[in-house]
C-alpha positions as CSV (number, residue, x, y, z in Angstrom):
1,M,77.5,6.4,2.6
2,R,74.9,7.3,-0.1
3,S,72.6,4.7,1.1
4,I,72.7,5.8,4.9
5,F,71.8,9.6,3.4
6,H,69.2,8.8,1.4
7,S,68.0,6.8,4.5
8,K,68.1,10.2,6.5
9,V,66.6,11.9,3.8
10,T,63.4,9.5,3.6
11,W,62.9,9.8,7.2
12,L,62.9,13.7,6.9
13,I,60.5,13.8,4.3
14,G,58.3,11.3,6.2
15,L,58.3,13.2,9.4
16,L,57.7,16.4,7.5
17,V,55.0,14.5,6.3
18,A,53.4,13.1,9.5
19,A,53.6,17.0,10.9
20,V,52.2,18.5,8.0
21,L,49.1,15.9,8.4
22,S,48.9,16.4,11.9
23,F,49.1,20.2,11.9
24,F,46.5,20.5,9.0
25,C,44.1,17.6,8.6
26,I,44.1,15.3,11.7
27,A,43.8,18.4,14.2
28,P,41.0,20.5,12.2
29,H,39.3,17.4,12.4
30,M,39.8,16.1,15.9
31,T,38.9,19.3,17.5
32,Q,35.5,19.8,15.8
33,P,32.9,19.2,18.8
34,S,31.0,16.8,16.1
35,T,34.0,14.2,16.6
36,Y,33.0,13.9,20.2
37,Q,29.5,14.0,19.7
38,N,28.6,10.5,21.8
39,S,30.9,12.3,24.9
40,L,29.2,15.3,24.2
41,N,25.3,13.9,24.3
42,T,26.3,12.0,27.6
43,L,27.9,15.0,29.2
44,Q,24.9,17.3,28.2
45,G,22.7,14.6,29.6
46,K,24.4,14.7,32.9
47,Q,24.6,18.2,33.0
48,E,20.8,18.7,32.5
49,T,20.0,15.9,35.3
50,V,22.4,18.2,37.5
51,L,20.5,21.6,36.9
52,E,17.2,19.4,38.0
53,L,18.5,17.8,40.8
54,T,20.0,21.7,42.0
55,A,16.1,23.1,41.6
56,V,14.9,20.3,43.2
57,S,16.9,20.4,46.1
58,A,16.3,24.5,46.4
59,A,12.6,23.9,46.1
60,A,12.3,21.5,48.5
61,S,14.4,23.3,51.0
62,T,11.7,26.4,50.3
63,A,8.8,24.1,50.5
64,I,10.0,22.7,54.1
65,T,10.2,26.2,55.6
66,V,6.2,26.4,55.8
67,L,6.2,23.7,58.7
68,P,5.1,24.9,61.9
69,G,8.2,25.5,64.4
70,D,12.0,24.8,63.8
71,V,11.7,20.8,63.1
72,A,12.1,20.9,59.2
73,T,15.4,23.3,60.3
74,P,17.8,21.3,59.6
75,I,16.5,19.2,56.8
76,A,15.8,22.3,55.2
77,D,19.3,24.0,55.4
78,K,20.9,20.1,54.5
79,L,18.9,20.5,51.0
80,A,20.4,24.1,50.4
81,D,23.7,23.1,51.2
82,L,23.3,20.2,48.5
83,S,23.1,23.0,45.8
84,G,26.9,23.9,46.5
85,Y,27.9,20.1,45.8
86,F,26.0,20.0,43.1
87,L,27.5,23.6,41.8
88,I,31.2,21.7,42.0
89,V,30.0,18.7,40.0
90,L,28.5,20.8,37.4
91,C,31.8,22.5,36.9
92,A,33.5,19.6,36.4
93,I,31.0,18.3,33.7
94,F,32.0,21.9,31.9
95,L,35.7,20.9,32.2
96,E,35.1,17.6,30.5
97,K,33.4,19.4,27.6
98,Y,36.5,21.5,27.5
99,L,38.9,19.3,27.6
100,L,37.6,16.9,24.9
101,T,38.7,20.0,22.3
102,I,41.7,21.5,24.1
103,T,43.6,18.3,24.9
104,A,43.2,17.3,20.9
105,S,44.5,20.6,19.8
106,A,47.2,20.9,22.1
107,T,48.5,17.1,20.8
108,F,47.8,17.7,17.2
109,Y,48.9,21.2,17.0
110,V,51.4,21.0,19.0
111,L,52.9,17.8,20.4
112,I,53.0,16.1,17.3
113,P,54.5,18.2,15.1
114,L,57.1,19.0,18.1
115,S,58.0,15.3,18.2
116,C,58.2,15.0,14.4
117,A,61.0,18.1,14.8
118,L,62.5,16.3,17.2
119,C,62.7,12.9,15.6
120,A,64.0,15.0,12.6
121,A,67.3,16.5,15.4
122,Y,67.7,12.7,16.2
123,I,68.3,12.0,12.6
124,L,70.6,14.6,12.1
125,S,72.4,14.7,15.3
126,S,72.0,10.9,16.2
127,K,71.6,12.0,19.8
128,R,69.2,9.9,21.6
129,F,67.9,12.2,23.9
130,F,66.3,13.6,21.1
131,G,64.5,10.5,20.4
132,E,63.5,9.2,23.5
133,L,62.1,13.0,24.2
134,A,59.5,12.4,20.9
135,W,58.6,9.4,21.8
136,K,57.8,10.6,25.5
137,I,56.0,13.8,23.7
138,V,53.9,11.1,21.2
139,C,53.0,9.5,24.3
140,F,52.0,12.0,26.6
141,G,50.3,13.9,23.6
142,L,47.9,10.4,23.0
143,A,47.0,9.7,26.6
144,I,45.5,13.3,27.0
145,V,43.7,12.9,24.2
146,L,42.1,9.6,25.7
147,I,41.6,10.9,29.1
148,V,38.4,12.4,28.5
149,P,36.6,10.0,26.4
150,T,37.7,7.0,28.5
151,S,36.4,8.5,31.4
152,V,32.7,9.6,30.1
153,Y,32.7,5.9,29.1
154,V,33.3,4.4,32.4
155,S,31.1,7.0,33.9
156,N,28.6,6.0,31.5
157,V,28.3,2.4,32.4
158,I,28.4,3.5,35.8
159,E,25.2,6.0,35.5
160,E,23.2,3.4,33.1
161,T,22.3,1.3,36.7
162,Y,21.6,4.6,38.6
163,N,19.7,6.3,35.8
164,T,16.1,4.9,37.1
165,S,16.8,5.7,40.9
166,I,17.8,9.1,40.0
167,S,15.0,9.4,38.3
168,T,12.8,8.4,40.9
169,T,14.6,10.8,43.0
170,I,13.7,14.2,41.1
171,E,10.2,12.8,41.1
172,D,9.6,12.0,44.5
173,A,11.1,15.5,45.5
174,K,8.8,16.9,43.3
175,R,5.9,15.4,44.1
176,V,6.8,16.1,48.1
177,T,7.1,19.6,47.6
178,E,3.5,20.4,45.6
179,E,2.0,18.3,48.3
180,I,3.4,20.9,51.0
181,Q,2.8,23.6,48.4
182,T,-1.0,22.3,47.9
183,D,-1.4,21.6,52.1
184,D,0.3,25.2,52.7
185,S,-2.5,27.1,50.5
186,T,-5.6,25.2,51.8
187,N,-4.2,26.1,55.7
188,N,-4.0,29.8,54.4
189,T,-7.9,29.7,52.9
190,E,-9.1,28.3,55.9
191,E,-7.3,30.6,58.3
192,S,-8.9,33.5,55.9
193,Y,-12.2,32.5,56.0
194,G,-11.9,32.1,60.1
195,I,-14.0,28.7,60.4
196,S,-13.6,28.0,64.1
197,G,-14.2,25.0,64.1
198,L,-12.0,23.9,61.7
199,F,-9.4,25.2,64.3
200,S,-9.1,22.3,67.1
201,K,-9.1,19.9,64.5
202,V,-6.2,21.2,62.6
203,T,-4.7,22.0,65.8
204,E,-4.9,17.9,66.7
205,G,-3.7,17.3,63.5
206,I,-0.8,19.5,62.8
207,S,1.9,16.9,64.5
208,K,1.0,14.5,63.0
209,A,0.9,16.2,59.5
210,T,4.3,17.8,60.5
211,T,5.8,14.1,61.4
212,E,4.8,12.8,58.2
213,T,5.8,15.7,56.2
214,V,9.3,15.8,58.0
215,D,9.7,12.1,57.3
216,K,8.6,12.2,53.1
217,F,11.7,15.0,53.3
218,K,13.7,12.8,55.1
219,R,13.4,10.4,52.6
220,V,14.1,13.3,49.7
221,L,17.1,14.3,51.7
222,N,18.5,11.0,51.5
223,N,17.5,10.3,47.9
224,M,19.8,13.4,47.4
225,I,22.5,12.3,48.9
226,E,22.6,9.4,47.2
227,A,22.1,10.8,43.9
228,L,24.6,13.4,44.9
229,A,27.0,10.4,45.7
230,V,26.8,9.0,42.0
231,M,26.8,12.0,40.7
232,L,30.1,12.8,42.5
233,V,31.8,9.4,41.2
234,T,30.9,9.4,37.9
235,S,31.7,13.4,37.3
236,C,34.9,14.1,39.5
237,L,36.0,10.7,40.9
238,I,36.2,8.7,37.9
239,P,38.0,11.4,35.8
240,I,40.7,11.8,38.3
241,L,40.8,8.1,38.7
242,V,41.1,7.8,34.5
243,I,43.8,10.4,34.9
244,V,46.0,8.5,37.6
245,F,45.7,5.7,35.3
246,F,47.0,7.2,32.3
247,T,49.8,9.0,34.4
248,W,50.7,5.6,35.8
249,L,50.9,4.5,32.3
250,V,52.7,7.4,30.7
251,K,55.2,6.9,33.7
252,L,55.8,3.0,32.9
253,I,56.2,3.7,29.5
254,F,58.8,7.2,30.3
255,G,60.5,4.6,32.3
256,I,61.3,2.2,29.8
257,N,64.6,2.6,28.0
258,I,64.1,1.8,24.3
259,P,67.4,1.7,22.9
260,L,67.0,4.0,19.2
261,P,69.7,2.1,16.8
262,S,72.5,4.7,16.0
263,H,74.2,5.1,12.9
264,E,76.7,3.3,13.9
265,S,74.9,0.2,14.6
266,I,73.2,0.4,11.5
267,T,76.4,0.3,9.6
268,K,77.8,-2.7,11.5
269,A,74.6,-4.5,11.0
270,N,74.8,-3.9,7.2
271,P,77.2,-5.5,5.5
272,M,76.8,-3.4,2.5
273,A,77.4,-0.2,4.5
274,R,81.0,-1.7,6.0
275,Q,81.7,-2.8,2.9
276,K,81.7,0.5,1.4
277,Q,83.4,2.2,4.7
278,D,86.1,-0.4,4.0
279,D,86.6,0.8,0.2
């Protein structure tokens, strides 16, 4: 009996040390932004890309409205609508940034000490419920800590393939927007001077120039939609899939009935303890 008592005391002291280390040592380190500097740098780069895509789509939508008639209105409306979708991506990126430290804080400040307390309750009461609940809480805490870094890593792998195309999309949209703004400025200057000989040439070239400009903006719109699809996948879909994977993993672990040894089984398996009981 004395050996069992010493074993209990040893486990309780170990659990107390683990809870103290989690709360006062590990938690302050894991909740520092510098701990996740690589993930934060990746998310910051995605944020800047999304903001630039939003600005470019808004500028292109405004620029195309100077074309005569309503031929370019649908394209301008679609480009304007993209800003709302880019806002969704931006919100997802900000959420990932905050979750990096929030999940670590919840795990190491609350869940790990709580699981240690439940383990202590299991040792003192020998009720398996406390041991199983402690194990589940530990698994859940570690899972939520790993969700965001894992999703950022997977997203980064995918984005490396499309970084060049997204940069090309931004540069192409800027160039087309600058071209139409320059052409509009030139046309306004010519009209203000009232050069009569140019009006017929301008009139003849309007349809051709408008068609070419509309085709350019169609290309810009298609490229922007492709860039939006990539950003939605990497910033919204991948984190959701990672959450689903970890949820499935946690459920799988929780569904496994891990038999924890009771004091009676320990006593039966220990000849010395059994002999002391017989004495």
